[in-house]
C-alpha positions, 0 to 999 in steps of 0.5 A, a space after each residue: 500499500 501507499 500512503 501520501 499525507 498532504 501537510 504543511 508540516 512534513 517533518 512533523 509528519 516523519 517524526 511520528 511515522 518513521 519510527 516504531 511499527 509504522 517505521 519498520 513496516 516501511 523498511 519491510 516494503 509493506 508500505 510506502 509513505 510519502 509527503 507532499 509539502 502543501 507550501 511547495 504550491 504556494 500562490 507567491 514568493 512569500 509562500 502563502 497558502 491561505 486567506 481570509 474567509 469571504 463573508 467574514 469570520 475568525 482565522 484563515 482558511 486553506 486555499 482551494 487552488 493550492 490544495 488542488 495543485 498538491 493534490 493533482 501532483 499525486 492523484 491517480 485514478 486508484 487513489 482514495 482521497 481523505 480529508 481530515 475533519 472535525 465533521 467527517 465519518 468517524 473513524 474506526 478500527 472497521 474503517 481501518 480494515 476497510 482501507 487496508 484490505 480494498 484501498 492500494 493508494 490512500 491520499 490524506 489532506 491535512 486540514 489546517 487553520 480554520 479549515 479549507 476552501 469547501 470547493 476542494 470537496 469536489 476532489 475528496 472522497 470522504 472526509 475523516 474525523 477521528 473524534 469530537 474535539 478540535 486539534 490545530 491541524 490534521 497532522 496527528 489525525 493523519 498519522 493515527 489513520 496511517 497508523 491503524 491502517 498500516 498495522 493491519 497490512 500483510 507482512 507488518 507483523 512477523 507473527 500472522 494473525 496477530 491483530 486478528 484478536 485485538 480490541 474491536 476486532 474479536 473483542 469490544 475491548 481487550 481482556 486484562 494482560 499480565 506478565 512477570 512478576 507473577 505476584 506484585 504488590 499483593 496482587 497475583 496472576 489469574 491462575 487460569 492463565 497459568 494453566 496451559 488449558 488454552 480453551 479455558 483461557 480464551 472462555 476466560 478472556 472473552 468473559 472479561 473482555 468488557 473489564 478492559 484495563 483501559 478502564 479508568 481507575 483512581 491511582 493510589 
């Protein structure tokens, strides 16, 4: 798969995506991630990519001509174009799997400032939101989408099927997990997990999946 990110801050994106699992996936050739610097398509020598909105309003809007030229530089008939937007379709594990299994080229446009000129939507397949909150730019959502999709691609993990039993895949939430030491501060690893009985362990995990360790607890 190829993922192309249109952004005003390509160095910021590389800092996130060239490390850990996603960085290794690129080295393995499971995914190609490239970046288009929107500012390279600025309308003047000052690097202007935004302007004041017609009709008034606070903030600046990314220009449609700049974004369209940036998009045209990488778009192909196989491309699926996403615009990060607080009002878009909510991103989920289901959407990540959809992209990983049906798309060969994702283009992610990072929105910025107070938004983008609405006319760019003519060239966008869908808007995507990662949650009901507002960020300063689309770089973090783009990184989230890229990470979630990349880890589902074939060849990313050495052990096949490692993503099949994860949160939102098999379980609604992950069951609690434990490792060494077997006992710590008076708490012991559940005996069933030490039994070696895979059928009973699986049943235990299914029973406890809704009591995820991600539940907020009071710190002591």
